[in-house]
Jmol script that loads the backbone (N, CA, C; Angstrom):
load data "model"
ATOM      1  N   UNK A   1      26.643  23.970 -15.774  1.00  0.00           N
ATOM      2  CA  UNK A   1      26.125  22.704 -14.766  1.00  0.00           C
ATOM      3  C   UNK A   1      27.189  22.291 -15.034  1.00  0.00           C
ATOM      4  N   UNK A   2      27.404  21.418 -13.564  1.00  0.00           N
ATOM      5  CA  UNK A   2      28.245  20.586 -12.751  1.00  0.00           C
ATOM      6  C   UNK A   2      27.260  19.733 -12.679  1.00  0.00           C
ATOM      7  N   UNK A   3      27.170  18.222 -12.760  1.00  0.00           N
ATOM      8  CA  UNK A   3      26.829  16.922 -12.606  1.00  0.00           C
ATOM      9  C   UNK A   3      27.379  16.046 -12.516  1.00  0.00           C
ATOM     10  N   UNK A   4      27.182  15.370 -10.742  1.00  0.00           N
ATOM     11  CA  UNK A   4      27.850  14.992  -9.787  1.00  0.00           C
ATOM     12  C   UNK A   4      27.362  12.927  -9.999  1.00  0.00           C
ATOM     13  N   UNK A   5      27.917  12.609 -11.015  1.00  0.00           N
ATOM     14  CA  UNK A   5      27.736  10.949 -11.554  1.00  0.00           C
ATOM     15  C   UNK A   5      26.820  10.487 -10.297  1.00  0.00           C
ATOM     16  N   UNK A   6      28.179   9.941  -9.122  1.00  0.00           N
ATOM     17  CA  UNK A   6      27.768   8.980  -8.117  1.00  0.00           C
ATOM     18  C   UNK A   6      26.978   9.436  -7.643  1.00  0.00           C
ATOM     19  N   UNK A   7      27.438  10.799  -7.028  1.00  0.00           N
ATOM     20  CA  UNK A   7      25.836  11.332  -6.454  1.00  0.00           C
ATOM     21  C   UNK A   7      24.136  11.032  -6.973  1.00  0.00           C
ATOM     22  N   UNK A   8      24.308  11.631  -8.010  1.00  0.00           N
ATOM     23  CA  UNK A   8      22.935  11.098  -8.658  1.00  0.00           C
ATOM     24  C   UNK A   8      22.245   9.714  -8.983  1.00  0.00           C
ATOM     25  N   UNK A   9      23.640   8.690  -8.918  1.00  0.00           N
ATOM     26  CA  UNK A   9      22.798   7.411  -9.099  1.00  0.00           C
ATOM     27  C   UNK A   9      22.561   6.631  -7.355  1.00  0.00           C
ATOM     28  N   UNK A  10      22.715   7.753  -5.726  1.00  0.00           N
ATOM     29  CA  UNK A  10      23.212   6.874  -4.713  1.00  0.00           C
ATOM     30  C   UNK A  10      21.477   7.905  -5.014  1.00  0.00           C
ATOM     31  N   UNK A  11      20.953   8.880  -5.341  1.00  0.00           N
ATOM     32  CA  UNK A  11      19.721   9.169  -4.947  1.00  0.00           C
ATOM     33  C   UNK A  11      18.843   8.439  -5.673  1.00  0.00           C
ATOM     34  N   UNK A  12      19.081   8.189  -6.838  1.00  0.00           N
ATOM     35  CA  UNK A  12      18.032   6.958  -7.936  1.00  0.00           C
ATOM     36  C   UNK A  12      18.039   5.812  -6.860  1.00  0.00           C
ATOM     37  N   UNK A  13      18.754   5.244  -5.669  1.00  0.00           N
ATOM     38  CA  UNK A  13      18.671   4.252  -4.900  1.00  0.00           C
ATOM     39  C   UNK A  13      17.800   4.716  -3.776  1.00  0.00           C
ATOM     40  N   UNK A  14      18.334   5.979  -3.173  1.00  0.00           N
ATOM     41  CA  UNK A  14      17.428   5.754  -2.629  1.00  0.00           C
ATOM     42  C   UNK A  14      15.993   6.488  -2.974  1.00  0.00           C
ATOM     43  N   UNK A  15      15.775   7.110  -3.878  1.00  0.00           N
ATOM     44  CA  UNK A  15      14.914   7.501  -4.049  1.00  0.00           C
ATOM     45  C   UNK A  15      13.644   6.188  -4.390  1.00  0.00           C
ATOM     46  N   UNK A  16      13.970   5.171  -4.681  1.00  0.00           N
ATOM     47  CA  UNK A  16      13.655   4.168  -5.634  1.00  0.00           C
ATOM     48  C   UNK A  16      12.998   3.418  -4.155  1.00  0.00           C
ATOM     49  N   UNK A  17      13.690   3.473  -2.991  1.00  0.00           N
ATOM     50  CA  UNK A  17      13.658   2.858  -2.338  1.00  0.00           C
ATOM     51  C   UNK A  17      12.297   3.112  -0.916  1.00  0.00           C
ATOM     52  N   UNK A  18      11.967   4.877  -1.295  1.00  0.00           N
ATOM     53  CA  UNK A  18      11.228   4.875  -0.616  1.00  0.00           C
ATOM     54  C   UNK A  18      10.095   5.079  -1.489  1.00  0.00           C
ATOM     55  N   UNK A  19       9.934   5.071  -2.694  1.00  0.00           N
ATOM     56  CA  UNK A  19       8.828   4.750  -4.021  1.00  0.00           C
ATOM     57  C   UNK A  19       8.107   3.261  -3.710  1.00  0.00           C
ATOM     58  N   UNK A  20       9.593   2.098  -3.524  1.00  0.00           N
ATOM     59  CA  UNK A  20       9.209   0.971  -3.039  1.00  0.00           C
ATOM     60  C   UNK A  20       8.110   1.188  -1.939  1.00  0.00           C
ATOM     61  N   UNK A  21       8.620   1.511  -0.652  1.00  0.00           N
ATOM     62  CA  UNK A  21       7.541   1.679   0.367  1.00  0.00           C
ATOM     63  C   UNK A  21       6.090   2.279   0.051  1.00  0.00           C
ATOM     64  N   UNK A  22       6.220   3.589  -0.958  1.00  0.00           N
ATOM     65  CA  UNK A  22       5.039   4.121  -0.514  1.00  0.00           C
ATOM     66  C   UNK A  22       4.079   2.939  -1.378  1.00  0.00           C
ATOM     67  N   UNK A  23       4.547   2.528  -2.338  1.00  0.00           N
ATOM     68  CA  UNK A  23       3.626   1.203  -3.129  1.00  0.00           C
ATOM     69  C   UNK A  23       3.429   0.213  -2.339  1.00  0.00           C
ATOM     70  N   UNK A  24       4.265  -0.192  -0.849  1.00  0.00           N
ATOM     71  CA  UNK A  24       4.027  -1.373  -0.482  1.00  0.00           C
ATOM     72  C   UNK A  24       2.915  -1.291   1.012  1.00  0.00           C
ATOM     73  N   UNK A  25       3.044   0.287   1.053  1.00  0.00           N
ATOM     74  CA  UNK A  25       1.970   0.913   2.149  1.00  0.00           C
ATOM     75  C   UNK A  25       0.592   0.972   1.322  1.00  0.00           C
ATOM     76  N   UNK A  26       0.818   0.961   0.111  1.00  0.00           N
ATOM     77  CA  UNK A  26      -0.423   1.645  -0.312  1.00  0.00           C
ATOM     78  C   UNK A  26      -1.136   0.351  -0.867  1.00  0.00           C
ATOM     79  N   UNK A  27      -0.299  -0.814  -0.684  1.00  0.00           N
ATOM     80  CA  UNK A  27      -0.815  -2.350  -1.342  1.00  0.00           C
ATOM     81  C   UNK A  27      -1.927  -2.906  -0.322  1.00  0.00           C
ATOM     82  N   UNK A  28      -0.586  -2.699   1.346  1.00  0.00           N
ATOM     83  CA  UNK A  28      -1.313  -3.312   2.647  1.00  0.00           C
ATOM     84  C   UNK A  28      -2.986  -2.352   3.025  1.00  0.00           C
ATOM     85  N   UNK A  29      -2.693  -1.348   2.524  1.00  0.00           N
ATOM     86  CA  UNK A  29      -4.145  -0.464   2.808  1.00  0.00           C
ATOM     87  C   UNK A  29      -5.684  -0.868   1.909  1.00  0.00           C
ATOM     88  N   UNK A  30      -5.201  -1.225   0.402  1.00  0.00           N
ATOM     89  CA  UNK A  30      -5.583  -1.851  -0.494  1.00  0.00           C
ATOM     90  C   UNK A  30      -6.271  -3.474   0.562  1.00  0.00           C
ATOM     91  N   UNK A  31      -5.348  -4.463   0.512  1.00  0.00           N
ATOM     92  CA  UNK A  31      -5.775  -5.541   1.293  1.00  0.00           C
ATOM     93  C   UNK A  31      -6.472  -5.666   2.488  1.00  0.00           C
ATOM     94  N   UNK A  32      -6.395  -4.259   3.283  1.00  0.00           N
ATOM     95  CA  UNK A  32      -7.268  -3.824   4.482  1.00  0.00           C
ATOM     96  C   UNK A  32      -8.547  -3.860   4.444  1.00  0.00           C
ATOM     97  N   UNK A  33      -8.487  -3.142   3.325  1.00  0.00           N
ATOM     98  CA  UNK A  33     -10.290  -2.546   3.249  1.00  0.00           C
ATOM     99  C   UNK A  33     -10.641  -3.755   2.292  1.00  0.00           C
ATOM    100  N   UNK A  34      -9.931  -4.847   1.648  1.00  0.00           N
ATOM    101  CA  UNK A  34     -10.650  -5.460   0.980  1.00  0.00           C
ATOM    102  C   UNK A  34     -11.244  -6.447   1.690  1.00  0.00           C
ATOM    103  N   UNK A  35     -10.155  -6.520   2.959  1.00  0.00           N
ATOM    104  CA  UNK A  35     -10.722  -7.955   4.714  1.00  0.00           C
ATOM    105  C   UNK A  35     -11.757  -7.438   5.387  1.00  0.00           C
ATOM    106  N   UNK A  36     -11.523  -5.854   5.515  1.00  0.00           N
ATOM    107  CA  UNK A  36     -12.912  -5.529   6.376  1.00  0.00           C
ATOM    108  C   UNK A  36     -14.074  -5.716   6.101  1.00  0.00           C
ATOM    109  N   UNK A  37     -14.101  -5.128   4.030  1.00  0.00           N
ATOM    110  CA  UNK A  37     -15.628  -4.913   2.873  1.00  0.00           C
ATOM    111  C   UNK A  37     -15.980  -6.631   3.480  1.00  0.00           C
ATOM    112  N   UNK A  38     -15.226  -7.733   3.294  1.00  0.00           N
ATOM    113  CA  UNK A  38     -15.587  -8.910   3.201  1.00  0.00           C
ATOM    114  C   UNK A  38     -16.268  -9.410   4.516  1.00  0.00           C
ATOM    115  N   UNK A  39     -15.627  -8.933   5.754  1.00  0.00           N
ATOM    116  CA  UNK A  39     -15.872  -9.076   7.171  1.00  0.00           C
ATOM    117  C   UNK A  39     -17.779  -9.301   7.695  1.00  0.00           C
ATOM    118  N   UNK A  40     -17.253  -7.731   6.618  1.00  0.00           N
ATOM    119  CA  UNK A  40     -18.558  -6.615   7.147  1.00  0.00           C
ATOM    120  C   UNK A  40     -19.695  -7.576   6.279  1.00  0.00           C
ATOM    121  N   UNK A  41     -19.660  -8.085   5.578  1.00  0.00           N
ATOM    122  CA  UNK A  41     -20.203  -8.577   4.501  1.00  0.00           C
ATOM    123  C   UNK A  41     -21.276  -9.898   5.003  1.00  0.00           C
ATOM    124  N   UNK A  42     -19.873 -10.527   6.201  1.00  0.00           N
ATOM    125  CA  UNK A  42     -20.632 -11.309   6.314  1.00  0.00           C
ATOM    126  C   UNK A  42     -21.267 -11.597   7.598  1.00  0.00           C
ATOM    127  N   UNK A  43     -20.322  -9.985   8.412  1.00  0.00           N
ATOM    128  CA  UNK A  43     -21.570 -10.013   9.623  1.00  0.00           C
ATOM    129  C   UNK A  43     -22.762  -9.567   9.124  1.00  0.00           C
ATOM    130  N   UNK A  44     -22.805  -8.740   7.961  1.00  0.00           N
ATOM    131  CA  UNK A  44     -24.071  -8.045   8.141  1.00  0.00           C
ATOM    132  C   UNK A  44     -25.344  -9.356   6.992  1.00  0.00           C
ATOM    133  N   UNK A  45     -24.624  -9.932   6.712  1.00  0.00           N
ATOM    134  CA  UNK A  45     -25.582 -11.380   5.861  1.00  0.00           C
ATOM    135  C   UNK A  45     -25.649 -12.349   7.550  1.00  0.00           C
ATOM    136  N   UNK A  46     -24.774 -12.273   8.554  1.00  0.00           N
ATOM    137  CA  UNK A  46     -26.091 -13.199   9.252  1.00  0.00           C
ATOM    138  C   UNK A  46     -26.457 -12.868  10.165  1.00  0.00           C
ATOM    139  N   UNK A  47     -26.505 -11.373   9.794  1.00  0.00           N
ATOM    140  CA  UNK A  47     -27.245 -10.360  11.109  1.00  0.00           C
ATOM    141  C   UNK A  47     -29.144 -10.521   9.886  1.00  0.00           C
ATOM    142  N   UNK A  48     -29.045 -10.956   8.510  1.00  0.00           N
ATOM    143  CA  UNK A  48     -30.005  -9.917   8.089  1.00  0.00           C
ATOM    144  C   UNK A  48     -30.926 -11.879   8.293  1.00  0.00           C
ATOM    145  N   UNK A  49     -29.977 -13.244   8.112  1.00  0.00           N
ATOM    146  CA  UNK A  49     -30.911 -14.477   8.733  1.00  0.00           C
ATOM    147  C   UNK A  49     -30.888 -14.336  10.146  1.00  0.00           C
ATOM    148  N   UNK A  50     -30.311 -14.236  10.658  1.00  0.00           N
ATOM    149  CA  UNK A  50     -31.231 -13.866  12.222  1.00  0.00           C
ATOM    150  C   UNK A  50     -32.984 -13.477  12.019  1.00  0.00           C
ATOM    151  N   UNK A  51     -33.127 -12.200  11.271  1.00  0.00           N
ATOM    152  CA  UNK A  51     -33.797 -11.805  11.584  1.00  0.00           C
ATOM    153  C   UNK A  51     -35.068 -11.888  11.294  1.00  0.00           C
TER     154      UNK A  51
END
end "model"
wireframe off; spacefill off
backbone 0.3
color backbone group
């Protein structure tokens, strides 16, 4: 088995960037859900107060 160290290290760099991208997208999705949930609660509370 022949292991090419420079190519292996380059692939780790590329994989790290991909995992960072996945992490960023996941955080954005989670924050979006929290914001939409917060807005929904305010609208629901406002509608309950009007009735």
